[in-house]
C-alpha positions as CSV (number, residue, x, y, z in Angstrom):
1,X,-22.5,-35.9,12.9
2,X,-19.5,-34.1,13.9
3,X,-18.0,-37.0,15.7
4,X,-19.0,-39.4,13.2
5,X,-17.2,-37.3,10.4
6,X,-13.9,-36.8,12.3
7,X,-14.0,-40.8,13.1
8,X,-14.3,-41.4,9.3
9,X,-11.6,-38.9,8.7
10,X,-9.4,-40.5,11.3
11,X,-10.2,-44.1,9.8
12,X,-9.4,-42.9,6.2
13,X,-5.8,-41.8,7.1
14,X,-5.3,-44.6,9.9
15,X,-6.3,-47.3,7.2
16,X,-5.1,-45.6,4.0
17,X,-4.3,-48.0,1.1
18,X,-0.8,-46.6,0.6
19,X,2.0,-47.6,3.2
20,X,3.5,-44.0,3.5
21,X,0.3,-42.2,4.4
22,X,-1.0,-45.0,6.8
23,X,2.2,-45.1,8.5
24,X,2.7,-41.5,8.8
25,X,-0.8,-40.7,10.0
26,X,-0.8,-43.7,12.6
27,X,2.6,-42.4,14.2
28,X,1.2,-38.7,14.5
29,X,-2.5,-39.6,15.9
30,X,-1.1,-42.4,18.1
31,X,1.6,-39.9,19.6
32,X,-1.2,-37.4,20.3
33,X,-3.8,-40.0,21.7
34,X,-1.2,-41.7,23.9
35,X,0.2,-38.5,25.1
36,X,-3.2,-37.5,26.4
37,X,-3.9,-40.7,28.0
38,X,-0.8,-40.3,29.9
39,X,-1.1,-37.0,31.3
40,X,-2.3,-38.8,34.8
41,X,0.7,-40.9,34.9
42,X,3.1,-37.9,34.6
43,X,2.0,-36.9,38.1
44,X,3.9,-40.2,39.1
45,X,6.5,-40.4,36.4
46,X,7.7,-36.8,35.6
47,X,9.4,-37.7,32.5
48,X,6.0,-38.4,30.8
49,X,5.1,-35.0,31.3
50,X,7.5,-34.0,28.5
51,X,5.5,-36.5,25.9
52,X,2.4,-34.9,27.1
53,X,3.5,-31.1,27.0
54,X,4.8,-31.4,23.4
55,X,1.7,-32.8,22.2
56,X,-0.1,-29.6,23.3
57,X,2.7,-27.2,22.4
58,X,3.6,-28.0,18.8
59,X,0.0,-28.0,17.6
60,X,-0.7,-25.2,19.8
61,X,2.2,-23.1,18.4
62,X,1.2,-23.6,15.0
63,X,-2.5,-22.7,15.7
64,X,-1.4,-19.9,17.9
65,X,0.7,-18.4,15.1
66,X,-1.9,-18.9,12.4
67,X,-4.6,-17.3,14.7
68,X,-2.3,-14.3,15.5
69,X,-1.7,-13.7,11.9
70,X,-5.4,-14.2,10.7
71,X,-7.5,-12.6,13.4
72,X,-7.7,-8.7,14.0
73,X,-9.1,-9.0,17.2
74,X,-6.4,-10.9,18.9
75,X,-7.9,-10.4,22.5
76,X,-11.0,-12.4,21.7
77,X,-8.8,-15.0,19.8
78,X,-6.7,-15.5,22.9
79,X,-9.8,-16.0,25.1
80,X,-11.1,-18.7,22.6
81,X,-7.9,-20.3,21.8
82,X,-6.7,-22.0,25.0
83,X,-10.3,-23.6,25.6
84,X,-10.8,-24.7,22.1
85,X,-7.1,-26.1,21.9
86,X,-7.7,-28.3,25.1
87,X,-11.2,-29.4,23.7
88,X,-9.5,-30.2,20.3
89,X,-6.8,-32.3,22.0
90,X,-9.2,-34.4,24.0
91,X,-11.7,-34.8,21.1
92,X,-9.2,-35.7,18.5
93,X,-7.8,-38.4,20.7
94,X,-11.6,-39.7,21.4
95,X,-12.2,-39.9,17.6
96,X,-8.7,-41.7,17.0
97,X,-9.6,-44.4,19.7
98,X,-12.8,-44.8,18.1
99,X,-11.5,-45.3,14.4
100,X,-8.8,-47.7,15.8
101,X,-11.6,-49.8,17.4
102,X,-13.4,-49.6,13.9
103,X,-16.6,-48.1,15.5
104,X,-19.5,-48.2,12.9
105,X,-20.5,-44.5,11.7
106,X,-23.4,-42.9,9.9
107,X,-22.6,-41.2,6.6
108,X,-25.4,-39.9,4.1
109,X,-27.8,-42.1,5.7
110,X,-25.8,-45.3,5.6
111,X,-24.1,-47.1,8.3
112,X,-20.5,-47.7,7.7
113,X,-18.2,-49.9,9.4
114,X,-14.9,-47.9,9.7
């Protein structure tokens, strides 16, 4: 259900009716997905490391700042933050790829073609 929900959300943004939303969303999610996919190649082409690093650093800084301002127990937040951020990046890349390939998802008992 969780994967289907995020594939639906990605499909909604990726195939939005208005051009500005569609192009902006595609740029952001494709940048994140490509930067994750290119991680293994960064070992052979070091300049690709910067692409992958920025996709982790900028969302990570935003999430880190929000978490440090919101949570009182900062130690437990930090222990939770790093693995969650890594899982988020890989999960969101997967949801994006599934949305791009228009994988069918189930919503409210109905199979939707995204």
